[in-house]
ZAPANU-362022 format. One record per atom (N, C-alpha, C, O): residue in three letters; x, y, z. Coordinates in steps of 0.2 Angstrom, whole numbers, plus 5000, padded with zeros to 4 digits. Layout:
% ZAPANU-362022
ALAXYZ...
***
This chain:
% ZAPANU-362022
UNK501649954905UNK501449884904UNK501649854912UNK501149844916UNK502349844912UNK502449834921UNK501949864926UNK501549844930UNK501949924924UNK501649964929UNK501049954931UNK500749954936UNK500749934925UNK499949914926UNK499849854927UNK499449834932UNK500049814924UNK500349734928UNK500349724936UNK499949684939UNK500749764937UNK500649784946UNK500149814953UNK499949804958UNK499949854946UNK499349894949UNK498749844951UNK498449834956UNK498649824944UNK498249774945UNK498049684949UNK497549664951UNK498849664948UNK499249624954UNK499049674960UNK498449674961UNK499249694961UNK499249744970UNK498449734972UNK498449704977UNK497749764969UNK497249754967UNK497049694969UNK496649694974UNK497149644966UNK496849574965UNK497249534979UNK497049514984UNK497849564975UNK498049554984UNK497649584987UNK497749574993UNK497249614985UNK496849664993UNK496149634993UNK495749634998UNK495849594986UNK495349534985UNK495649474992UNK496149454994UNK495049454995UNK495149395001UNK494849324999UNK494949275002UNK494549324991UNK494349264990UNK494649254984UNK494349234979UNK495349274984UNK495649264974UNK496149184976UNK495949134974UNK496849194981UNK497149154984UNK496849094986UNK497249044986UNK495949094992UNK495649034993UNK495649004984UNK495948954983UNK495249034980UNK495149004976UNK495448964971UNK495248934967UNK496149004973UNK496748974969UNK496848894973UNK496748834971UNK497048904980UNK497048844980UNK496748804981UNK496948744982UNK496048824979UNK495448764979UNK495648724974UNK495648664974UNK495848784965UNK496048724960UNK496448694961UNK496348634962UNK497048724962UNK497648654963UNK497648604969UNK498148564970UNK497048604973UNK496948544978UNK496548504974UNK496648444974UNK496148524970UNK495648464968UNK496148434962UNK496048374960UNK496648484959UNK496948454955UNK497548404955UNK497648354951UNK497848424962UNK498448374965UNK497948294965UNK498048244962UNK497248294968UNK496748254967UNK496848194961UNK497048134961UNK496848244956UNK496648184950UNK497648194948UNK497848154943UNK498048214949UNK498548224947UNK498648154951UNK498748114947UNK498748124959UNK498948074961UNK498547994954UNK498847944953UNK497748014953UNK497447954948UNK498247944945UNK498347884945UNK498647984943UNK499147984936UNK499547904937UNK499647864933UNK499547894944UNK500147864947UNK499947794945UNK500347744947UNK499647774943UNK499147724942UNK499147694931UNK499047644928UNK499447764930UNK499547744921UNK500047734921UNK500247724915UNK500647744926UNK501547724927UNK501647684929UNK502147674932UNK501147644929UNK501647564931UNK502047564936UNK502647554935UNK501747584941UNK502247604949UNK501947544954UNK502247504957UNK501247524953UNK500847444959UNK501647424961UNK501947434966UNK501847374954UNK502647324962UNK503147374964UNK503747354966UNK502947444963UNK503647484969UNK503347494974UNK503447464979UNK502947524974UNK502747564980UNK501847504987UNK501347464985UNK501947534992UNK501847484997UNK500847474995UNK500747514991UNK500347434997UNK500147444996UNK499547475003UNK499547445008UNK499347525002UNK499047595007UNK498247555005UNK497847555000UNK498347545011UNK497347525015UNK497047595010UNK497347645008UNK496247585008UNK495747645008UNK495447655012UNK495147705013UNK495447605018UNK495447625024UNK495847695029UNK495547755031UNK496347675029UNK496647705034UNK496747795030UNK496747845033UNK496947775023UNK496647835018UNK496047885022UNK496247925026UNK495647875021UNK494847915024UNK494847915028UNK494647965030UNK495147885033UNK495247895042UNK495547975043UNK495448025047UNK496047965036UNK496548045037UNK496148085036UNK495948135039UNK495948075029UNK495548125027UNK495048135030UNK494948195031UNK494648105032UNK493948145037UNK494248195042UNK494048245044UNK494748135043UNK494948185051UNK495048265048UNK494848325050UNK495548255042UNK495448345039UNK495248385038UNK495248445040UNK494748345031UNK494248395032UNK493848405035UNK493448435033UNK493648385044UNK493048395050UNK493648475053UNK493548535054UNK494348445053UNK494748495058UNK494748565051UNK494648625052UNK494948535047UNK494948605043UNK494548655041UNK494748705038UNK493748635043UNK493148685040UNK493348725048UNK492948775048UNK493648715053UNK493448715060UNK494048795059UNK494048855057UNK494348755059UNK495048825056UNK495148885052UNK495348945052UNK494948855049UNK494748895043UNK494148945044UNK494148995041UNK493648935048UNK493248965050UNK493549025055UNK493449085054UNK493848975061UNK494349005068UNK494649075063UNK494449135064UNK495149045057UNK495649105054UNK495049175053UNK495049235056UNK494649135050UNK494149225046UNK493949255051UNK493849315051UNK493649235058UNK493549265064UNK494149315067UNK494049375069UNK494649265067UNK495549315070UNK495449345064UNK494949385066UNK495449345058UNK495749415055UNK495149465054UNK495249525052UNK494649455054UNK494249505054UNK494149545061UNK493949595062UNK494349515066UNK494449555072UNK495249605072UNK495349655076UNK495549585069UNK496249605068UNK496049665064UNK496349725066UNK495449655057UNK495449705051UNK495249765056UNK495549815056UNK494449755061UNK494249785065UNK494649845073UNK494549895075UNK495149785074UNK495649815077UNK496049885075UNK496149935077UNK496149845068UNK496449915063UNK496049985064UNK496150035068UNK495349975061UNK495150015059UNK494950065064UNK494650115063UNK495050035071UNK494750075077UNK495150085078UNK495150145078UNK495950065080UNK496250105085UNK496950155078UNK497250205080UNK496950135073UNK497150175069UNK496950215063UNK496950275064UNK496750195056UNK496450225053UNK495950185047UNK496350155044UNK495650175046UNK495150125040UNK495550155034UNK495450115029UNK496150205032UNK496550205028UNK496750145026UNK496650125020UNK497050115031UNK497450085032UNK497149995031UNK497549955032UNK496549975029UNK496349925028UNK496749885023UNK497049835025UNK496749915017UNK496849885011UNK497549835010UNK497649795006UNK497949875016UNK498749845018UNK498549785022UNK498749735020UNK498149775027UNK498049755033UNK497649685031UNK497549635035UNK497249685023UNK496849625023UNK497349585016UNK497349525014UNK497949645013UNK498349615012UNK499049565011UNK499549555007UNK498849555018UNK499349545021UNK499549425019UNK499249375020UNK500249475017UNK500249385012UNK500249335017UNK499949285014UNK500449335022UNK500749275028UNK499949245028UNK499749185027UNK499249315031UNK498549295034UNK498149265027UNK497649225028UNK498449295021UNK498049275015UNK498049175013UNK497749135011UNK498949185017UNK499349115014UNK498949035017UNK498648985014UNK498949085026UNK498549035030UNK497849015028UNK497748955028UNK497549045027UNK496749055024UNK496849015018UNK496548965017UNK497249015014UNK497048995008UNK497248915007UNK496948875003UNK497948885012UNK497748845014UNK497248795021UNK497248725022UNK497048835024UNK496748775026UNK496048775022UNK495848715023UNK495548825018UNK494948835014UNK495448755008UNK495048715007UNK496248755005UNK496448715001UNK496448655002UNK496448604998UNK496548665009UNK496648565013UNK495948545013UNK495748485013UNK495548595014UNK494648545019UNK494348535011UNK493948485011UNK494448575005UNK494348564997UNK494548504994UNK494148474990UNK495148494996UNK495848434996UNK495448384999UNK495248344995UNK495348375004UNK494948315009UNK494348305006UNK494548255003UNK493848315005UNK493248315004UNK493448264997UNK493548204998UNK493648334988UNK493648294983UNK494148224986UNK493948174982UNK494448214990UNK495048144989UNK494548094991UNK494548044988UNK494148104996UNK493848075000UNK493248064995UNK493048004994UNK492848094991UNK492648064985UNK492748004980UNK492447954979UNK493348034979UNK493647994974UNK494047924975UNK494347884971UNK493947924981UNK494547854986UNK493847794989UNK493947734989UNK493147834992UNK492847794992UNK492347774985UNK492047724985UNK492547824980UNK491947764973UNK492547724967UNK492547714961UNK492847714973UNK493247654969UNK493847704964UNK493847674958UNK494247764962UNK494847794958UNK495247784958UNK495547774952UNK495547764963UNK496347724962UNK496447684964UNK496247654970UNK496847664959UNK497147594962UNK497847594967UNK497847644971UNK498247544967UNK498947534971UNK499247604970UNK499347654975UNK499347604966UNK499747684964UNK499647734968UNK499947764972UNK499047744965UNK498747804964UNK498547794973UNK498847844975UNK498347774978UNK498147764984UNK498847794986UNK498947854989UNK499447744985UNK500047784990UNK500147844986UNK500047894989UNK500247844980UNK500247954978UNK499747974983UNK500048014986UNK499147964984UNK498548024988UNK498648004994UNK498548044998UNK498947954996UNK499347945004UNK499948005005UNK499848055010UNK500448005001UNK500848055001UNK500648144998UNK500948184995UNK500148144999UNK499848214995UNK499348215004UNK498948255006UNK499448165006UNK498948195011UNK499548195017UNK499248225021UNK499748185018UNK500448185023UNK500548245021UNK500448295024UNK500848235013UNK501248315015UNK500848405015UNK501048465015UNK500148365015UNK499548435015UNK499548445022UNK499648495024UNK499548365026UNK499448405032UNK500048425036UNK500048445042UNK500548415032UNK501348435037UNK501248515034UNK501548555038UNK501048535030UNK500848605028UNK500448645031UNK500648705032UNK499748625032UNK499548655038UNK499548655043UNK499148695046UNK500148605047UNK500448605054UNK500748685054UNK500448735056UNK501348695050UNK501748715047UNK501748795045UNK502148835046UNK501148805044UNK500748885041UNK500448905047UNK500448965048UNK500048835051UNK499748885056UNK499948885064UNK499548895069UNK500748865063UNK501148895068UNK501248975068UNK501249025072UNK501448965061UNK501849045058UNK501249095059UNK501349155060UNK500549065057UNK500049125057UNK499949135062UNK499649185062UNK499949095069UNK499749105074UNK500249155077UNK499949185081UNK500949175075UNK501349215079UNK501249285074UNK501449345076UNK500849275068UNK500849345062UNK500049365066UNK499949425066UNK499449325069UNK498949365069UNK499049395074UNK498849455075UNK499349365080UNK499149425087UNK499649485085UNK499549535088UNK500249495080UNK500249545079UNK499749615073UNK499649675073UNK499349535067UNK498949585066UNK498449645065UNK497849635067UNK498649695064UNK497949765065UNK498449795074UNK498249845078UNK498849765074UNK499349815082UNK499449875079UNK499849885074UNK499149935083UNK499750015079UNK500449975075UNK500649975070UNK500649955081UNK501649955077UNK501549915069UNK501749935063UNK501049865071UNK501049825063UNK501049865059UNK501549875055UNK500249905061UNK500049935055UNK500449995052UNK500450005046UNK500850025057UNK501150095055UNK501750055054UNK502150075059UNK502149995051UNK502749975047UNK502449955041UNK502649985036UNK501849905040UNK501549925035UNK501449985031UNK501749995026UNK501050025032UNK500950085032UNK501750145027UNK501850165022UNK502050145033UNK502650155029UNK503250125025UNK503850145025UNK503050075023UNK503350025017UNK503050035014UNK503350025008UNK502250055013UNK502250065005UNK502250115004UNK502150134998UNK502350165010UNK502350255008UNK503050245006UNK503150285001UNK503450215007UNK504150215007UNK504350195001UNK504850224999UNK503950124996UNK504150114991UNK503450164985UNK503250144980UNK503350214987UNK502950254981UNK503050304980UNK502750344977UNK503750324985UNK504150404986UNK504550364982UNK504550374976UNK505050294984UNK505450294979UNK505350294971UNK505750324966UNK504750244970UNK504450254962UNK504550314959UNK504750324953UNK504450384964UNK504350444960UNK504950494961UNK505050554960UNK505350464964UNK505950474965UNK506650494962UNK507150524963UNK506350414957UNK506650404954UNK506450424945UNK506850424941UNK505750444945UNK505250464940UNK504850514943UNK504250504944UNK505150584945UNK505150634948UNK504450654942UNK504050694944UNK504350644936UNK504050654931UNK503750614928UNK503750614922UNK503350554932UNK503050484928UNK503450454924UNK503250404922UNK503950484921UNK504250454913UNK503850504911UNK503450484907UNK503750564913UNK503650614905UNK504250664908UNK504650634913UNK504350724906UNK504550774906UNK504250844912UNK503750834914UNK504650904914UNK504450944917UNK503950994911UNK503951004905UNK503751014917UNK503251064913UNK503551154910UNK503951204912UNK503151144902UNK503651194900UNK503251254898UNK502851254893UNK503351324904UNK502851364902UNK502451364909UNK502451344914UNK501951394905UNK501151374909UNK500851314908UNK500551294903UNK500851294913UNK500351204913UNK499751244912UNK499451214908UNK499351304914UNK498751314913UNK498651334907UNK498051354906UNK499051334900UNK498851344894UNK498651284891UNK498751234893UNK498251294886UNK497951234880UNK497251214880UNK496851254883UNK497151174877UNK496651134877UNK496351104882UNK496351044881UNK496051124888UNK495851084893UNK495251024893UNK494751034890UNK495450974896UNK495250914897UNK494950904903UNK495150924908UNK494050874903UNK493850864910UNK493450804910UNK493150774907UNK493750824917UNK493350744920UNK492450754920UNK492150804921UNK492250674919UNK491650674918UNK491450634926UNK490850644928UNK491950594929UNK491650554935UNK491850604941UNK492150654940UNK491550574948UNK492250594954UNK492150544957UNK491750494957UNK493050564960UNK493450494964UNK494050524964UNK494050584964UNK494550494964UNK495050504966UNK495550454960UNK495550384960UNK495950504956UNK496450474952UNK497050424954UNK497650444955UNK496850364955UNK497150304957UNK498150294952UNK498650284954UNK497850304944UNK498450294941UNK498350344936UNK497850384935UNK498850334931UNK498850374925UNK499350354920UNK499950364921UNK498950314914UNK499150284910UNK499850334904UNK499750354898UNK500250344909UNK500750404905UNK501050384894UNK501050414888UNK501250314898UNK501250324892UNK500750294884UNK500950304878UNK500050264887UNK499750304882UNK499450364880UNK499150374875UNK499550414887UNK499350484884UNK500250494878UNK500150534873UNK500750484880UNK501250494874UNK501050444867UNK501250464862UNK500650394868UNK500550374858UNK500150434857UNK500350484854UNK499550414859UNK499150484858UNK499350554855UNK499050574850UNK499850584861UNK500250644859UNK500350634852UNK500050654847UNK500750594853UNK501350564846UNK500850564838UNK501150584833UNK500150544838UNK499850524833UNK499450594830UNK499350604824UNK499350664836UNK498950694834UNK499650754832UNK499650804828UNK500150754835UNK500850794834UNK500850864841UNK501150924839UNK500550844847UNK500450894852UNK500750864858UNK501050814859UNK500650924864UNK501150894869UNK500250894875UNK499850934874UNK500350844878UNK499850854885UNK500250864892UNK500750834893UNK499950944897UNK500050934900UNK499650914909UNK499150934910UNK499950874914UNK499650814916UNK499550884920UNK499950924920UNK498850874926UNK498550934930UNK498550874936UNK498850874942UNK497950814934UNK497650774939UNK498450714939UNK498650694934UNK498650714945UNK499050684948UNK498750614949UNK498150604947UNK499150544952UNK498950514957UNK498850544964UNK499250574967UNK498150524968UNK498050544974UNK497450604972UNK496950614976UNK497350664965UNK496950704967UNK496050694964UNK495850674959UNK495850694970UNK495050714966UNK494750744962UNK494750804963UNK494550704957UNK494250764953UNK493550734956UNK493350684959UNK493050814952UNK492450814949UNK492250824941UNK492750834937UNK491750834938UNK491350834935UNK491650904932UNK491350944937UNK491750924931UNK492250994926UNK492850984927UNK493150984921UNK493150984932UNK493850984935UNK494250974929UNK494150934926UNK494651004928UNK495450984922UNK495750944926UNK495950934932UNK495750904919UNK496050834921UNK496950854919UNK497450854923UNK496950884910UNK497450894907UNK497250964904UNK496650994903UNK497950974901UNK497751034896UNK498251004889UNK498850994890UNK497951004884UNK498450984878UNK498551054873UNK498151094871UNK499151054871UNK499551104870UNK499651094863UNK499551044859UNK499751154860UNK499951124848UNK499651154845UNK499251204846UNK499751104839UNK498851134834UNK498551084834UNK498651034833UNK498151104836UNK497551034836UNK496851064832UNK496551114832UNK496850994829UNK496250994825UNK495750964827UNK495650904829UNK495051034828UNK494550984832UNK494150934828UNK493650914831UNK494350914822UNK494150834820UNK494450774822UNK494050724824UNK495250774821UNK495450724826UNK495450734832UNK495550674835UNK495450764835UNK495450764841UNK494950754845UNK494450784845UNK495050694850UNK494650674857UNK494750684863UNK495150654864UNK494550714866UNK494650714874UNK494650654875UNK495150644878UNK494150594874UNK493750544878UNK494350484879UNK494350434882UNK495050514874UNK495350484874UNK496150474879UNK496550424879UNK496050534881UNK496450574885UNK496150544891UNK496550504894UNK495550564893UNK495150544898UNK495150474901UNK494950454906UNK495350424896UNK495250364898UNK496150324902UNK496250264903UNK496450364903UNK497150374904UNK496850384909UNK496950324910UNK496750394911UNK496450414922UNK496150374924UNK495650384921UNK496250314927UNK495950274933UNK495550304937UNK495750274943UNK495250324938UNK494750374944UNK494450304949UNK494050264947UNK494650294956UNK494250254957UNK493850294965UNK494050354966UNK493450264969UNK493250284974UNK493850274978UNK493550274983UNK494450274980UNK494850274984UNK495350284982UNK495550274976UNK495850324989UNK496650294986UNK496750264987UNK496450224991UNK497450244985UNK497850214982UNK498550204985UNK498850254983UNK498950174987UNK499450164990UNK500250164983UNK500850174984UNK499850124979UNK500450114974UNK500750164969UNK501250154966UNK500450204968UNK500650274964UNK500650344969UNK500950394968UNK500350334973UNK500050394976UNK500750424983UNK500750414989UNK500950454981UNK501750444988UNK501250484993UNK501250454999UNK500850544992UNK500650574997UNK500150545002UNK499950565007UNK499850484998UNK499350425003UNK499650395010UNK499450385015UNK500250385008UNK500650335013UNK500750415021UNK500550415027UNK501050465018UNK501150515023UNK500450535026UNK500450545032UNK499850535023UNK499050565025UNK499250495032UNK499450495037UNK498950445028UNK498750395033UNK499150375040UNK498850345044UNK499950405040UNK500250395046UNK500250455050UNK500550445055UNK499950515048UNK499850575050UNK499050545054UNK498950555060UNK498650505047UNK497850485056UNK498250445060UNK498250465066UNK498450405059UNK498650395062UNK498750405068UNK498450385073UNK499450445068UNK499550505076UNK498950535080UNK498750525085UNK498550575073UNK497950595076UNK497350545080UNK496950555084UNK497650495077UNK496950455080UNK497150435090UNK496950435095UNK497650435088UNK498150395094UNK498050445098UNK498050435104UNK498050515095UNK498250585101UNK497350605105UNK497150625110UNK497050575100UNK496250575102UNK496250565111UNK496550525114UNK495650605117UNK495550595121UNK495550525124UNK495750505129UNK495150475117UNK494750425121UNK495450345118UNK495350285117UNK496050385116UNK496850335117UNK497150335120UNK497350295124UNK497450425118UNK497750465123UNK498550435122UNK498850425127UNK498650405115UNK499350385118UNK499750395113UNK499850375108UNK500250475117UNK500650515114UNK501350455109UNK501550465103UNK501550425112UNK502050395111UNK501950385104UNK502450405100UNK501350345102UNK501250335096UNK501450425089UNK501850445084UNK501050435092UNK501250495088UNK502150525088UNK502450545083UNK502350525094UNK503150515092UNK503250475085UNK503550485080UNK502950425088UNK503450375085UNK503050395076UNK503350375071UNK502450415075UNK502450415069UNK502950485067UNK503150485062UNK503150535071UNK503550595069UNK504050585064UNK504150605058UNK504450515068UNK505150485069UNK504950455060UNK505350455055UNK504350435060UNK504450385053UNK504250425049UNK504250405043UNK504050495050UNK503950515043UNK504650575041UNK504750605035UNK504950585046UNK505550625046UNK506150575041UNK506550585037UNK505850495043UNK506450455039UNK506150445033UNK506550405031UNK505550455029UNK505150425025UNK505550515023UNK506050515020UNK505350575023UNK505750635021UNK506150635019UNK506150645012UNK506650635021UNK507550625023UNK507750585017UNK508050595012UNK507450545018UNK507450495011UNK507450505004UNK507750484999UNK506950545006UNK506350575000UNK507250634995UNK507550624990UNK507250675000UNK507750754999UNK508150724998UNK508550764994UNK508450664999UNK509350664997UNK509450644990UNK509150594987UNK509850694985UNK509950684980UNK510150614977UNK510450564980UNK509950614970UNK510150574968UNK510650564962UNK510550594957UNK511250524961UNK511550534954UNK511050544946UNK510450534946UNK511350544942UNK511050534933UNK510950454934UNK510450434932UNK511350434936UNK511350354935UNK510750314935UNK510450274930UNK510450324942UNK509650334947UNK509050314944UNK508750264942UNK509050404943UNK508750414938UNK508450404932UNK508650444928UNK507750354930UNK507550314924UNK507450404921UNK507450464924UNK507450374914UNK507550434908UNK506950424907UNK506550384909UNK506850494903UNK506050504902UNK505950474896UNK506350484892UNK505350424895UNK505350404888UNK504750444885UNK504650434879UNK504350484891UNK503750514886UNK503950594886UNK503750624891UNK504050614882UNK504450674878UNK503750714878UNK503850784879UNK503250694877UNK502650734873UNK502250744881UNK501750774882UNK502550724885UNK502050734894UNK502450764897UNK503050754898UNK502150814899UNK502350864904UNK502050864909UNK501450894909UNK502250804915UNK501950814922UNK502550854928UNK503150834928UNK502150904932UNK502350914937UNK502650894942UNK502450844944UNK503150904944UNK503550884951UNK503350894957UNK503250954958UNK503150834964UNK502950824969UNK502950894974UNK503350884978UNK502650964976UNK502650994979UNK502950984988UNK502550954992UNK503450994989UNK503651014994UNK503251034997UNK503050985000UNK502951094999UNK502651115004UNK501951075006UNK501651075011UNK501851044998UNK500950975002UNK501250915003UNK500950875007UNK502350885001UNK502250825006UNK502150825017UNK501950785021UNK502550905017UNK502550925023UNK501850905028UNK501650875033UNK501450955023UNK500950965026UNK500450905026UNK500150895032UNK500450895023UNK500250815021UNK500450775025UNK500150725026UNK501050775029UNK501650715035UNK501450765041UNK501150735045UNK501450805042UNK501450845049UNK501150915051UNK501350955056UNK500550925048UNK499950995049UNK499450945054UNK499350965060UNK499250895050UNK498650875055UNK499150865066UNK498950895070UNK499550805066UNK499650825070UNK500150865074UNK500150855080UNK500350925072UNK500351005074UNK499751035075UNK499751065080UNK499351035073UNK498551055079UNK498250995083UNK497951015088UNK498350925082UNK498050875087UNK498550895092UNK498350925097UNK499250875091UNK499750875096UNK500150955097UNK500750975096UNK499650995099UNK500051055100UNK499851055108UNK500151095112UNK499351005111UNK499251035117UNK499650995122UNK499650995128UNK500050965118UNK500350905122UNK501150935121UNK501450955115UNK501450915128UNK502650965125UNK502650925122UNK502950935116UNK502550855122UNK502850825121UNK503150795114UNK503650795111UNK502350775113UNK502250795102UNK502250865099UNK502050885094UNK502450905105UNK502550995099UNK503350975099UNK503750975094UNK503650975106UNK504150985106UNK504550915100UNK504950935095UNK504450865102UNK504650825095UNK504550845087UNK504750825082UNK504150885086UNK503950905081UNK504250965080UNK504350955073UNK504451015082UNK504851065082UNK505651045077UNK505851055071UNK505950995084UNK506350955082UNK506450905077UNK506850875077UNK505950895071UNK505750835066UNK505950895064UNK506550915065UNK505450965058UNK505651005056UNK506351045057UNK506751065052UNK506451065063UNK507251055061UNK507851035056UNK508251055052UNK507450965060UNK508250915055UNK507950915048UNK508350915043UNK507250915047UNK507150905038UNK507451005036UNK507751015031UNK507251045038UNK507651105037UNK508151135033UNK508251175029UNK508851055037UNK509551055037UNK509451075029UNK509751105025UNK508851015026UNK508751015019UNK508551065013UNK507951065011UNK509051115009UNK508951165004UNK508151165002UNK507751215001UNK507951085000UNK507551104994UNK506751095002UNK506151105002UNK507051095008UNK506351085014UNK506651135018UNK506451125024UNK506951185018UNK507051245023UNK506451275025UNK506251275031UNK506151305019UNK505851375019UNK504951345019UNK504551375020UNK504751275017UNK504151255021UNK504251195028UNK503751165031UNK505051185031UNK504751145036UNK505151215043UNK505251205049UNK505151275037UNK505051335043UNK504451365045UNK504251395050UNK504251335039UNK503351405038UNK502951345043UNK502551375047UNK502951275044UNK502651235048UNK502751245054UNK502351225058UNK503351265055UNK503751275061UNK503251335064UNK502651345066UNK503751385063UNK503051445064UNK502151425067UNK501851445071UNK501951365058UNK501251355061UNK501151315066UNK500651315069UNK501551275069UNK501751235072UNK501551275080UNK501151255084UNK502151325080UNK502051385086UNK501451395086UNK501251385092UNK501051425083UNK500551455085UNK499951405086UNK499651435090UNK499751375086UNK499351295089UNK499651295095UNK499251285100UNK500451305096UNK500551265101UNK500451335106UNK500651315112UNK500351405106UNK500451465112UNK499651455110UNK499351495114UNK499151425107UNK498351425105UNK498151375113UNK497751385118UNK498751325112UNK498251285118UNK498551255122UNK498351205125UNK499351275125UNK499551245130UNK499451315135UNK499451375132UNK499351295143UNK499151315145UNK499551365151UNK499451415153UNK500351285151UNK500751335157UNK501351335154UNK501651305149UNK501451415159UNK502051445154UNK502851405153UNK503151425148UNK503051345157UNK503751335157UNK503351275152UNK503851235151UNK502751265148UNK502851215141UNK503051275137UNK503551285134UNK502551305138UNK502551375131UNK503251405129UNK503451415124UNK503651415136UNK504451435135UNK504751375130UNK505151375124UNK504551315136UNK505251285130UNK505051235123UNK505451185120UNK504451255120UNK504151255113UNK504451325110UNK504651335105UNK504351365114UNK504851455110UNK505451425107UNK505651425102UNK505751415114UNK506451405112UNK506551345107UNK507051345104UNK506151315107UNK506351265102UNK506251265094UNK506651245089UNK505551305093UNK505351365087UNK506151405085UNK506451385080UNK506251435089UNK507051495089UNK507351455088UNK507751495085UNK507651385090UNK508351365088UNK507951325082UNK508151355077UNK507651295081UNK507651275073UNK507651325067UNK507951315062UNK507251375069UNK507451445064UNK508251455065UNK508351465059UNK508751455068UNK509251505067UNK509551435067UNK510051455064UNK509651365068UNK509951345067UNK510151295057UNK510651265054UNK509251335056UNK509151325049UNK509751345046UNK510351325043UNK509351415047UNK509751475044UNK510651465044UNK510951485039UNK510951445049UNK511451425051UNK511851395046UNK512351415043UNK511351325045UNK511651255041UNK511351315033UNK511451275028UNK511151345031UNK510951365023UNK511351405024UNK511551415019UNK511751445029UNK512151495026UNK512751445024UNK512951445018UNK512951415029UNK513751365030UNK513651325022UNK514151335018UNK513051295019UNK512751275012UNK513251325005UNK513551325000UNK512951385010UNK513151435005UNK513851435005UNK514151475002
***
């Protein structure tokens, strides 16, 4: 249930209208709360603030907030466009969910609604002495909040959409997804027992990406029928009608077995999401590097930075966990394969190996990165295989002999160093 709530809250966070709508409602409530001061008998205790002075403040605020809110929307749209053009459109969901920018826009819109509603109530005699004083305090508080938010937001909008800022957001999202999968390698289920292809297949009926799988719901259904379910389509998988989502094993009574109940546990959408799809963050980082290596941008430094980030993420992923750090499986009837290390490394580096093959700085740094990852027993074979493939790309793309010799030396040193590391570990 907590995973489901977190997933839907993240989806709401990607909608620009949610926080401004909430702030508008809060602003309207605040106006009517100010009137409660008249019912508490506070009039003799507070100064008499003239309605004209409050009306002037509200008029200034309403006219300025509309302009600032419009300016904020324009600046945010420019940042979103810049992020899509200079990094990758797949990072848009992270950029648009930036909390500080959404909070700033919500504050500006909420202040505008507050000033309009308060001005209408004030000019129609809705407040007495105590209510006017409370409204005056609310107005000053709103102005102070707007000024503080605007100053913070100007600093953020100057960075929003830049490659470095986008890379940082993607890295954080990828690290969070990898960490969740690291402590739950089988999504609260258990490793597959036997051939995953055995059993009664359950097919997809729609086209899209698996965004999340409700494993506890599958467990409840499996317990009812006393069967086991093997999960084949994990988050991030592209499915089409006829593609197998899962296999059901055990004594299956066709009169009770309903594959639609299993299919409903798979949330299929048009796009991949970062929450439960660790590979997606690696893919997006790789796309940022490929975009930076394009002739239009020609920024190998960004590609080198992405390689470093990928190594950091995968190194943390490969570190062994203690038994107390792993979450105990709670769905013993759901069999889920662990992530394939070969696929993780391909997501992270295959495109960079291809697109950066003609740049010795990028190709050389990639060989060093793969050498570092190959020191881990779990990643040694896929890292060496990718190193050999990257060398083939380099031999086809590099035109100068010294560069090619340097790349060959790095690739050879990577294999030797990894072999020595494995021998010492053994």
